[in-house]
VMD Tcl script that builds the backbone (N, CA, C; Angstrom):
set m [mol new atoms 471]
animate dup $m
set s [atomselect $m all]
$s set {name element resname resid chain x y z} {
  {N N MET 1 A 257.809 124.760 83.738}
  {CA C MET 1 A 257.187 125.815 83.012}
  {C C MET 1 A 257.275 127.096 83.839}
  {N N ALA 2 A 257.520 128.217 83.200}
  {CA C ALA 2 A 257.670 129.492 83.901}
  {C C ALA 2 A 256.313 130.040 84.316}
  {N N LYS 3 A 256.315 130.700 85.475}
  {CA C LYS 3 A 255.083 131.310 85.955}
  {C C LYS 3 A 254.837 132.628 85.241}
  {N N LYS 4 A 253.572 132.991 85.131}
  {CA C LYS 4 A 253.237 134.276 84.555}
  {C C LYS 4 A 253.508 135.368 85.577}
  {N N ASP 5 A 253.984 136.478 85.089}
  {CA C ASP 5 A 254.270 137.608 85.967}
  {C C ASP 5 A 252.955 138.284 86.336}
  {N N LYS 6 A 252.706 138.435 87.630}
  {CA C LYS 6 A 251.450 139.034 88.090}
  {C C LYS 6 A 251.423 140.538 87.885}
  {N N THR 7 A 252.557 141.134 87.573}
  {CA C THR 7 A 252.604 142.588 87.402}
  {C C THR 7 A 252.246 143.029 85.996}
  {N N GLU 8 A 251.857 142.095 85.132}
  {CA C GLU 8 A 251.466 142.468 83.775}
  {C C GLU 8 A 250.233 143.365 83.832}
  {N N ALA 9 A 250.333 144.519 83.206}
  {CA C ALA 9 A 249.212 145.457 83.195}
  {C C ALA 9 A 248.267 145.092 82.048}
  {N N LYS 10 A 246.981 145.250 82.294}
  {CA C LYS 10 A 246.036 144.983 81.212}
  {C C LYS 10 A 246.077 146.160 80.235}
  {N N VAL 11 A 245.933 145.852 78.968}
  {CA C VAL 11 A 246.024 146.859 77.927}
  {C C VAL 11 A 244.665 147.542 77.799}
  {N N VAL 12 A 244.681 148.862 77.941}
  {CA C VAL 12 A 243.446 149.640 77.847}
  {C C VAL 12 A 243.466 150.395 76.534}
  {N N GLU 13 A 242.432 150.193 75.731}
  {CA C GLU 13 A 242.269 150.890 74.466}
  {C C GLU 13 A 240.823 151.308 74.333}
  {N N ILE 14 A 240.596 152.588 74.170}
  {CA C ILE 14 A 239.241 153.093 73.928}
  {C C ILE 14 A 239.152 153.377 72.435}
  {N N LYS 15 A 238.261 152.676 71.734}
  {CA C LYS 15 A 238.166 152.791 70.286}
  {C C LYS 15 A 236.875 153.482 69.863}
  {N N ASN 16 A 236.942 154.122 68.713}
  {CA C ASN 16 A 235.779 154.710 68.069}
  {C C ASN 16 A 235.381 153.747 66.955}
  {N N ARG 17 A 234.487 152.821 67.276}
  {CA C ARG 17 A 234.139 151.751 66.345}
  {C C ARG 17 A 233.330 152.244 65.139}
  {N N LYS 18 A 232.610 153.329 65.298}
  {CA C LYS 18 A 231.778 153.833 64.213}
  {C C LYS 18 A 232.562 154.620 63.170}
  {N N ALA 19 A 233.801 154.994 63.482}
  {CA C ALA 19 A 234.564 155.875 62.606}
  {C C ALA 19 A 234.752 155.284 61.214}
  {N N SER 20 A 235.136 154.023 61.119}
  {CA C SER 20 A 235.379 153.425 59.802}
  {C C SER 20 A 234.080 153.208 59.026}
  {N N HIS 21 A 232.959 153.123 59.732}
  {CA C HIS 21 A 231.665 152.971 59.060}
  {C C HIS 21 A 231.142 154.316 58.556}
  {N N GLU 22 A 231.382 155.372 59.303}
  {CA C GLU 22 A 230.827 156.682 58.977}
  {C C GLU 22 A 231.726 157.530 58.078}
  {N N TYR 23 A 233.046 157.246 58.051}
  {CA C TYR 23 A 233.991 158.123 57.357}
  {C C TYR 23 A 234.979 157.334 56.516}
  {N N PHE 24 A 235.506 158.003 55.468}
  {CA C PHE 24 A 236.685 157.534 54.758}
  {C C PHE 24 A 237.870 158.083 55.538}
  {N N ILE 25 A 238.733 157.208 56.030}
  {CA C ILE 25 A 239.829 157.630 56.890}
  {C C ILE 25 A 241.039 157.977 56.029}
  {N N GLY 26 A 241.555 159.189 56.231}
  {CA C GLY 26 A 242.722 159.668 55.482}
  {C C GLY 26 A 243.975 159.607 56.323}
  {N N ASP 27 A 244.705 160.714 56.395}
  {CA C ASP 27 A 245.952 160.784 57.149}
  {C C ASP 27 A 245.693 160.602 58.644}
  {N N THR 28 A 246.555 159.839 59.300}
  {CA C THR 28 A 246.428 159.635 60.740}
  {C C THR 28 A 247.621 160.257 61.452}
  {N N TYR 29 A 247.373 160.737 62.658}
  {CA C TYR 29 A 248.401 161.361 63.479}
  {C C TYR 29 A 248.285 160.825 64.902}
  {N N GLU 30 A 249.436 160.646 65.548}
  {CA C GLU 30 A 249.462 160.249 66.944}
  {C C GLU 30 A 249.766 161.496 67.768}
  {N N ALA 31 A 248.916 161.778 68.742}
  {CA C ALA 31 A 249.082 162.982 69.555}
  {C C ALA 31 A 249.050 162.616 71.029}
  {N N GLY 32 A 249.692 163.428 71.821}
  {CA C GLY 32 A 249.617 163.282 73.266}
  {C C GLY 32 A 248.408 164.036 73.786}
  {N N LEU 33 A 247.942 163.679 74.959}
  {CA C LEU 33 A 246.795 164.331 75.582}
  {C C LEU 33 A 247.253 165.079 76.827}
  {N N VAL 34 A 246.764 166.291 77.012}
  {CA C VAL 34 A 247.039 167.031 78.238}
  {C C VAL 34 A 245.907 166.694 79.204}
  {N N LEU 35 A 246.229 165.957 80.278}
  {CA C LEU 35 A 245.222 165.473 81.214}
  {C C LEU 35 A 245.596 165.837 82.648}
  {N N ARG 36 A 244.586 165.879 83.499}
  {CA C ARG 36 A 244.802 166.062 84.937}
  {C C ARG 36 A 244.870 164.685 85.589}
  {N N GLY 37 A 245.205 164.644 86.868}
  {CA C GLY 37 A 245.409 163.385 87.580}
  {C C GLY 37 A 244.212 162.468 87.586}
  {N N THR 38 A 243.017 163.009 87.855}
  {CA C THR 38 A 241.847 162.139 87.919}
  {C C THR 38 A 241.419 161.663 86.536}
  {N N GLU 39 A 241.742 162.443 85.498}
  {CA C GLU 39 A 241.399 162.021 84.139}
  {C C GLU 39 A 242.232 160.808 83.728}
  {N N ILE 40 A 243.499 160.814 84.042}
  {CA C ILE 40 A 244.359 159.696 83.662}
  {C C ILE 40 A 243.972 158.440 84.429}
  {N N LYS 41 A 243.533 158.604 85.670}
  {CA C LYS 41 A 243.104 157.442 86.458}
  {C C LYS 41 A 241.848 156.822 85.862}
  {N N SER 42 A 240.918 157.651 85.418}
  {CA C SER 42 A 239.708 157.135 84.770}
  {C C SER 42 A 240.045 156.448 83.453}
  {N N LEU 43 A 240.979 157.027 82.685}
  {CA C LEU 43 A 241.382 156.406 81.420}
  {C C LEU 43 A 242.011 155.041 81.656}
  {N N ARG 44 A 242.819 154.920 82.695}
  {CA C ARG 44 A 243.459 153.638 82.993}
  {C C ARG 44 A 242.421 152.578 83.350}
  {N N GLN 45 A 241.273 153.004 83.885}
  {CA C GLN 45 A 240.186 152.074 84.170}
  {C C GLN 45 A 239.342 151.796 82.934}
  {N N GLY 46 A 239.567 152.536 81.844}
  {CA C GLY 46 A 238.824 152.341 80.605}
  {C C GLY 46 A 237.475 153.030 80.591}
  {N N LYS 47 A 237.288 154.036 81.428}
  {CA C LYS 47 A 235.994 154.714 81.531}
  {C C LYS 47 A 235.996 155.991 80.697}
  {N N ALA 48 A 235.902 155.814 79.393}
  {CA C ALA 48 A 235.849 156.946 78.477}
  {C C ALA 48 A 235.137 156.518 77.203}
  {N N GLN 49 A 234.645 157.513 76.467}
  {CA C GLN 49 A 234.048 157.229 75.169}
  {C C GLN 49 A 234.333 158.395 74.240}
  {N N ILE 50 A 234.633 158.073 72.976}
  {CA C ILE 50 A 235.003 159.102 72.001}
  {C C ILE 50 A 234.144 159.021 70.740}
  {N N GLN 51 A 232.944 158.470 70.857}
  {CA C GLN 51 A 232.084 158.302 69.674}
  {C C GLN 51 A 231.679 159.655 69.077}
  {N N ASP 52 A 231.375 160.639 69.915}
  {CA C ASP 52 A 230.885 161.934 69.435}
  {C C ASP 52 A 231.982 162.982 69.370}
  {N N ALA 53 A 233.216 162.603 69.637}
  {CA C ALA 53 A 234.302 163.567 69.753}
  {C C ALA 53 A 234.813 164.013 68.380}
  {N N PHE 54 A 235.413 165.192 68.363}
  {CA C PHE 54 A 236.052 165.726 67.166}
  {C C PHE 54 A 237.179 166.653 67.592}
  {N N VAL 55 A 238.053 166.977 66.647}
  {CA C VAL 55 A 239.197 167.843 66.914}
  {C C VAL 55 A 239.055 169.091 66.048}
  {N N ARG 56 A 239.355 170.226 66.640}
  {CA C ARG 56 A 239.319 171.488 65.926}
  {C C ARG 56 A 240.632 172.215 66.196}
  {N N VAL 57 A 241.150 172.913 65.175}
  {CA C VAL 57 A 242.377 173.695 65.332}
  {C C VAL 57 A 241.974 175.137 65.606}
  {N N ASP 58 A 242.289 175.633 66.816}
  {CA C ASP 58 A 242.013 177.008 67.223}
  {C C ASP 58 A 243.312 177.639 67.694}
  {N N ASN 59 A 243.653 178.810 67.152}
  {CA C ASN 59 A 244.861 179.544 67.549}
  {C C ASN 59 A 246.110 178.673 67.471}
  {N N ASN 60 A 246.237 177.915 66.386}
  {CA C ASN 60 A 247.375 177.011 66.161}
  {C C ASN 60 A 247.546 175.984 67.273}
  {N N GLU 61 A 246.449 175.567 67.892}
  {CA C GLU 61 A 246.445 174.497 68.874}
  {C C GLU 61 A 245.337 173.516 68.506}
  {N N ALA 62 A 245.635 172.238 68.578}
  {CA C ALA 62 A 244.626 171.210 68.323}
  {C C ALA 62 A 243.918 170.901 69.637}
  {N N ILE 63 A 242.576 170.985 69.614}
  {CA C ILE 63 A 241.792 170.784 70.823}
  {C C ILE 63 A 240.733 169.716 70.564}
  {N N LEU 64 A 240.620 168.775 71.493}
  {CA C LEU 64 A 239.659 167.682 71.417}
  {C C LEU 64 A 238.388 168.091 72.148}
  {N N TYR 65 A 237.262 168.033 71.451}
  {CA C TYR 65 A 235.972 168.408 72.018}
  {C C TYR 65 A 235.065 167.185 72.145}
  {N N HIS 66 A 234.182 167.206 73.119}
  {CA C HIS 66 A 233.115 166.214 73.338}
  {C C HIS 66 A 233.613 164.799 73.613}
  {N N ALA 67 A 234.848 164.649 74.041}
  {CA C ALA 67 A 235.315 163.343 74.502}
  {C C ALA 67 A 234.897 163.214 75.963}
  {N N HIS 68 A 234.237 162.139 76.301}
  {CA C HIS 68 A 233.718 161.973 77.663}
  {C C HIS 68 A 234.623 161.034 78.445}
  {N N ILE 69 A 235.335 161.593 79.426}
  {CA C ILE 69 A 236.137 160.802 80.350}
  {C C ILE 69 A 235.434 160.887 81.694}
  {N N SER 70 A 234.900 159.771 82.151}
  {CA C SER 70 A 234.094 159.749 83.368}
  {C C SER 70 A 234.886 160.245 84.569}
  {N N GLU 71 A 234.147 160.755 85.552}
  {CA C GLU 71 A 234.790 161.203 86.778}
  {C C GLU 71 A 235.379 160.003 87.504}
  {N N TYR 72 A 236.490 160.220 88.169}
  {CA C TYR 72 A 237.157 159.161 88.910}
  {C C TYR 72 A 236.329 158.818 90.139}
  {N N ASP 73 A 236.080 157.530 90.351}
  {CA C ASP 73 A 235.204 157.079 91.430}
  {C C ASP 73 A 235.696 157.514 92.808}
  {N N PHE 74 A 236.993 157.490 93.016}
  {CA C PHE 74 A 237.546 157.801 94.325}
  {C C PHE 74 A 238.082 159.227 94.394}
  {N N GLY 75 A 237.654 160.068 93.455}
  {CA C GLY 75 A 238.092 161.459 93.442}
  {C C GLY 75 A 237.382 162.260 94.526}
  {N N ASN 76 A 237.902 163.435 94.777}
  {CA C ASN 76 A 237.300 164.293 95.797}
  {C C ASN 76 A 236.613 165.477 95.125}
  {N N ILE 77 A 236.517 166.598 95.813}
  {CA C ILE 77 A 235.818 167.756 95.256}
  {C C ILE 77 A 236.568 168.372 94.086}
  {N N HIS 78 A 237.813 168.006 93.902}
  {CA C HIS 78 A 238.616 168.546 92.805}
  {C C HIS 78 A 238.613 167.622 91.589}
  {N N ASN 79 A 237.564 166.824 91.451}
  {CA C ASN 79 A 237.443 165.935 90.304}
  {C C ASN 79 A 237.276 166.770 89.028}
  {N N HIS 80 A 237.585 166.184 87.879}
  {CA C HIS 80 A 237.567 166.906 86.610}
  {C C HIS 80 A 236.177 166.971 85.992}
  {N N ASN 81 A 236.002 167.866 85.019}
  {CA C ASN 81 A 234.785 167.976 84.224}
  {C C ASN 81 A 234.834 166.896 83.140}
  {N N PRO 82 A 233.830 166.017 83.043}
  {CA C PRO 82 A 233.900 164.884 82.103}
  {C C PRO 82 A 233.999 165.277 80.627}
  {N N VAL 83 A 233.400 166.386 80.207}
  {CA C VAL 83 A 233.392 166.735 78.787}
  {C C VAL 83 A 234.180 168.002 78.485}
  {N N ALA 84 A 235.140 168.338 79.303}
  {CA C ALA 84 A 235.947 169.543 79.087}
  {C C ALA 84 A 236.791 169.403 77.819}
  {N N PRO 85 A 237.017 170.496 77.092}
  {CA C PRO 85 A 237.933 170.439 75.941}
  {C C PRO 85 A 239.346 170.128 76.420}
  {N N ARG 86 A 240.056 169.299 75.647}
  {CA C ARG 86 A 241.400 168.889 76.041}
  {C C ARG 86 A 242.387 169.197 74.922}
  {N N LYS 87 A 243.523 169.765 75.297}
  {CA C LYS 87 A 244.546 170.137 74.334}
  {C C LYS 87 A 245.296 168.887 73.875}
  {N N LEU 88 A 245.628 168.850 72.583}
  {CA C LEU 88 A 246.413 167.759 72.016}
  {C C LEU 88 A 247.821 168.251 71.735}
  {N N LEU 89 A 248.780 167.380 71.944}
  {CA C LEU 89 A 250.179 167.728 71.737}
  {C C LEU 89 A 250.633 167.212 70.377}
  {N N LEU 90 A 250.796 168.136 69.440}
  {CA C LEU 90 A 251.247 167.824 68.083}
  {C C LEU 90 A 252.336 168.817 67.685}
  {N N ASN 91 A 253.132 168.454 66.678}
  {CA C ASN 91 A 254.104 169.385 66.119}
  {C C ASN 91 A 253.388 170.475 65.336}
  {N N LYS 92 A 254.038 171.628 65.184}
  {CA C LYS 92 A 253.436 172.731 64.437}
  {C C LYS 92 A 253.163 172.340 62.993}
  {N N LYS 93 A 254.086 171.576 62.389}
  {CA C LYS 93 A 253.894 171.151 61.003}
  {C C LYS 93 A 252.652 170.278 60.868}
  {N N GLU 94 A 252.463 169.373 61.819}
  {CA C GLU 94 A 251.282 168.505 61.780}
  {C C GLU 94 A 250.004 169.326 61.958}
  {N N ILE 95 A 250.036 170.288 62.871}
  {CA C ILE 95 A 248.857 171.131 63.093}
  {C C ILE 95 A 248.527 171.929 61.838}
  {N N LEU 96 A 249.540 172.462 61.174}
  {CA C LEU 96 A 249.308 173.230 59.942}
  {C C LEU 96 A 248.753 172.344 58.829}
  {N N LYS 97 A 249.261 171.096 58.700}
  {CA C LYS 97 A 248.721 170.165 57.701}
  {C C LYS 97 A 247.246 169.895 57.962}
  {N N ILE 98 A 246.914 169.656 59.225}
  {CA C ILE 98 A 245.521 169.379 59.584}
  {C C ILE 98 A 244.651 170.584 59.279}
  {N N LYS 99 A 245.138 171.758 59.623}
  {CA C LYS 99 A 244.371 172.989 59.395}
  {C C LYS 99 A 244.109 173.205 57.906}
  {N N VAL 100 A 245.129 172.989 57.060}
  {CA C VAL 100 A 244.971 173.156 55.616}
  {C C VAL 100 A 243.944 172.174 55.066}
  {N N GLN 101 A 244.011 170.918 55.515}
  {CA C GLN 101 A 243.082 169.896 55.010}
  {C C GLN 101 A 241.647 170.180 55.444}
  {N N THR 102 A 241.448 170.656 56.663}
  {CA C THR 102 A 240.080 170.915 57.115}
  {C C THR 102 A 239.529 172.206 56.535}
  {N N ASP 103 A 240.387 173.191 56.301}
  {CA C ASP 103 A 239.923 174.454 55.712}
  {C C ASP 103 A 239.551 174.291 54.246}
  {N N ALA 104 A 240.127 173.285 53.575}
  {CA C ALA 104 A 239.800 173.033 52.173}
  {C C ALA 104 A 238.338 172.621 52.025}
  {N N GLY 105 A 237.740 172.090 53.076}
  {CA C GLY 105 A 236.326 171.750 53.047}
  {C C GLY 105 A 236.066 170.271 52.897}
  {N N GLY 106 A 234.974 169.829 53.504}
  {CA C GLY 106 A 234.558 168.445 53.379}
  {C C GLY 106 A 235.264 167.463 54.289}
  {N N CYS 107 A 236.253 167.911 55.037}
  {CA C CYS 107 A 237.010 167.022 55.916}
  {C C CYS 107 A 236.840 167.445 57.364}
  {N N SER 108 A 236.911 166.468 58.241}
  {CA C SER 108 A 236.893 166.736 59.675}
  {C C SER 108 A 237.929 165.834 60.334}
  {N N VAL 109 A 238.300 166.174 61.551}
  {CA C VAL 109 A 239.309 165.408 62.274}
  {C C VAL 109 A 238.604 164.635 63.378}
  {N N ILE 110 A 238.723 163.318 63.336}
  {CA C ILE 110 A 238.013 162.417 64.231}
  {C C ILE 110 A 239.024 161.581 65.016}
  {N N PRO 111 A 238.815 161.406 66.332}
  {CA C PRO 111 A 239.685 160.493 67.085}
  {C C PRO 111 A 239.302 159.041 66.805}
  {N N LEU 112 A 240.310 158.203 66.587}
  {CA C LEU 112 A 240.064 156.790 66.314}
  {C C LEU 112 A 240.210 155.937 67.558}
  {N N LYS 113 A 241.242 156.210 68.370}
  {CA C LYS 113 A 241.403 155.445 69.605}
  {C C LYS 113 A 242.309 156.189 70.570}
  {N N ILE 114 A 242.122 155.881 71.851}
  {CA C ILE 114 A 242.980 156.364 72.919}
  {C C ILE 114 A 243.670 155.142 73.508}
  {N N TYR 115 A 244.967 155.227 73.698}
  {CA C TYR 115 A 245.729 154.099 74.214}
  {C C TYR 115 A 246.916 154.620 75.019}
  {N N PHE 116 A 247.624 153.702 75.663}
  {CA C PHE 116 A 248.798 154.062 76.450}
  {C C PHE 116 A 250.051 153.554 75.761}
  {N N LYS 117 A 251.067 154.409 75.734}
  {CA C LYS 117 A 252.346 154.060 75.123}
  {C C LYS 117 A 253.432 154.512 76.090}
  {N N ARG 118 A 254.144 153.543 76.635}
  {CA C ARG 118 A 255.186 153.792 77.635}
  {C C ARG 118 A 254.652 154.619 78.810}
  {N N GLY 119 A 253.445 154.325 79.226}
  {CA C GLY 119 A 252.855 154.975 80.388}
  {C C GLY 119 A 252.184 156.304 80.111}
  {N N LEU 120 A 252.229 156.798 78.872}
  {CA C LEU 120 A 251.616 158.075 78.529}
  {C C LEU 120 A 250.374 157.846 77.683}
  {N N ALA 121 A 249.364 158.673 77.895}
  {CA C ALA 121 A 248.128 158.561 77.129}
  {C C ALA 121 A 248.327 159.186 75.752}
  {N N LYS 122 A 248.008 158.436 74.727}
  {CA C LYS 122 A 248.113 158.903 73.339}
  {C C LYS 122 A 246.753 158.764 72.679}
  {N N ILE 123 A 246.528 159.593 71.666}
  {CA C ILE 123 A 245.286 159.516 70.911}
  {C C ILE 123 A 245.636 159.470 69.430}
  {N N LEU 124 A 244.986 158.581 68.706}
  {CA C LEU 124 A 245.181 158.460 67.271}
  {C C LEU 124 A 244.044 159.216 66.602}
  {N N ILE 125 A 244.386 160.281 65.867}
  {CA C ILE 125 A 243.368 161.082 65.185}
  {C C ILE 125 A 243.568 160.941 63.686}
  {N N ALA 126 A 242.498 161.150 62.931}
  {CA C ALA 126 A 242.563 161.021 61.482}
  {C C ALA 126 A 241.753 162.124 60.824}
  {N N VAL 127 A 242.260 162.578 59.687}
  {CA C VAL 127 A 241.512 163.514 58.856}
  {C C VAL 127 A 240.578 162.663 58.012}
  {N N CYS 128 A 239.275 162.866 58.167}
  {CA C CYS 128 A 238.281 161.988 57.549}
  {C C CYS 128 A 237.318 162.769 56.670}
  {N N LYS 129 A 236.751 162.050 55.730}
  {CA C LYS 129 A 235.719 162.600 54.859}
  {C C LYS 129 A 234.473 161.738 55.035}
  {N N GLY 130 A 233.333 162.345 55.185}
  {CA C GLY 130 A 232.097 161.618 55.455}
  {C C GLY 130 A 231.654 160.738 54.301}
  {N N LYS 131 A 231.067 159.592 54.635}
  {CA C LYS 131 A 230.541 158.675 53.629}
  {C C LYS 131 A 229.075 158.990 53.368}
  {N N LYS 132 A 228.671 158.746 52.167}
  {CA C LYS 132 A 227.255 158.834 51.802}
  {C C LYS 132 A 226.596 157.496 52.114}
  {N N LEU 133 A 225.278 157.461 52.079}
  {CA C LEU 133 A 224.541 156.248 52.413}
  {C C LEU 133 A 224.888 155.099 51.480}
  {N N TYR 134 A 225.035 155.403 50.181}
  {CA C TYR 134 A 225.347 154.329 49.239}
  {C C TYR 134 A 226.759 153.786 49.451}
  {N N ASP 135 A 227.687 154.604 49.932}
  {CA C ASP 135 A 229.030 154.117 50.253}
  {C C ASP 135 A 228.968 153.126 51.411}
  {N N LYS 136 A 228.154 153.437 52.397}
  {CA C LYS 136 A 228.015 152.547 53.554}
  {C C LYS 136 A 227.411 151.215 53.130}
  {N N ARG 137 A 226.431 151.265 52.218}
  {CA C ARG 137 A 225.805 150.031 51.734}
  {C C ARG 137 A 226.801 149.169 50.966}
  {N N GLU 138 A 227.646 149.813 50.139}
  {CA C GLU 138 A 228.666 149.063 49.401}
  {C C GLU 138 A 229.634 148.373 50.352}
  {N N ASP 139 A 230.043 149.077 51.402}
  {CA C ASP 139 A 230.957 148.480 52.380}
  {C C ASP 139 A 230.315 147.294 53.079}
  {N N LEU 140 A 229.033 147.412 53.430}
  {CA C LEU 140 A 228.344 146.304 54.081}
  {C C LEU 140 A 228.265 145.089 53.159}
  {N N LYS 141 A 227.969 145.324 51.869}
  {CA C LYS 141 A 227.911 144.217 50.908}
  {C C LYS 141 A 229.269 143.547 50.767}
  {N N LYS 142 A 230.333 144.357 50.691}
  {CA C LYS 142 A 231.682 143.823 50.547}
  {C C LYS 142 A 232.073 142.999 51.772}
  {N N ASN 143 A 231.763 143.507 52.957}
  {CA C ASN 143 A 232.077 142.781 54.188}
  {C C ASN 143 A 231.293 141.480 54.282}
  {N N GLN 144 A 230.037 141.501 53.869}
  {CA C GLN 144 A 229.206 140.301 53.889}
  {C C GLN 144 A 229.757 139.251 52.928}
  {N N ALA 145 A 230.194 139.684 51.736}
  {CA C ALA 145 A 230.758 138.746 50.758}
  {C C ALA 145 A 232.049 138.126 51.288}
  {N N MET 146 A 232.894 138.931 51.926}
  {CA C MET 146 A 234.142 138.405 52.497}
  {C C MET 146 A 233.856 137.404 53.606}
  {N N LYS 147 A 232.846 137.697 54.416}
  {CA C LYS 147 A 232.484 136.796 55.511}
  {C C LYS 147 A 232.002 135.451 54.962}
  {N N GLU 148 A 231.181 135.486 53.906}
  {CA C GLU 148 A 230.687 134.252 53.302}
  {C C GLU 148 A 231.818 133.455 52.658}
  {N N ALA 149 A 232.764 134.150 52.030}
  {CA C ALA 149 A 233.904 133.467 51.412}
  {C C ALA 149 A 234.752 132.779 52.478}
  {N N ARG 150 A 234.989 133.451 53.587}
  {CA C ARG 150 A 235.753 132.836 54.676}
  {C C ARG 150 A 235.025 131.630 55.246}
  {N N ARG 151 A 233.714 131.729 55.365}
  {CA C ARG 151 A 232.919 130.620 55.885}
  {C C ARG 151 A 233.010 129.421 54.948}
  {N N GLU 152 A 232.944 129.655 53.630}
  {CA C GLU 152 A 233.058 128.567 52.655}
  {C C GLU 152 A 234.431 127.897 52.734}
  {N N LEU 153 A 235.483 128.688 52.848}
  {CA C LEU 153 A 236.824 128.113 52.976}
  {C C LEU 153 A 236.955 127.282 54.230}
  {N N PHE 154 A 236.382 127.738 55.305}
  {CA C PHE 154 A 236.452 127.031 56.569}
  {C C PHE 154 A 235.698 125.702 56.500}
  {N N GLU 155 A 234.532 125.691 55.826}
  {CA C GLU 155 A 233.735 124.471 55.702}
  {C C GLU 155 A 234.426 123.439 54.824}
  {N N ARG 156 A 235.200 123.852 53.835}
  {CA C ARG 156 A 235.885 122.910 52.946}
  {C C ARG 156 A 237.026 122.202 53.654}
  {N N ARG 157 A 237.584 122.817 54.673}
  {CA C ARG 157 A 238.689 122.196 55.408}
  {C C ARG 157 A 238.133 121.152 56.280}
}
mol reanalyze $m
mol bondsrecalc $m
mol representation Tube
mol addrep $m
């Protein structure tokens, strides 16, 4: 039997678990993140949270606000600011689409997850519309019914 390679890197994904509960998710875009050295090191350790984060288009640039990337433990006096606004790397066409959708009203841009792709930090953002309380209740009922149906199928086997 072949040995496992010890150089396998663990997969780091920071997810926004509340996004699908709080919003109807529309168009999604994959963007690059402009980060400093200590920020990328903290991300590789998985020390970040994007629950309160949002994206705003200012001066034809997409900027991520309120994403908290913890300070690097072994950093020095030049460590980064944990909640600094961070620029997102998107095409102009994508930025214009996002701007048009958010200016129409009722929509906001929410980050869904941060992950690594070929060694680069990427962020998945989505144009979302907020759910009302009754929408959330319907989703909970639907999920509960699906869970019970799966349980019944499992018990019959």
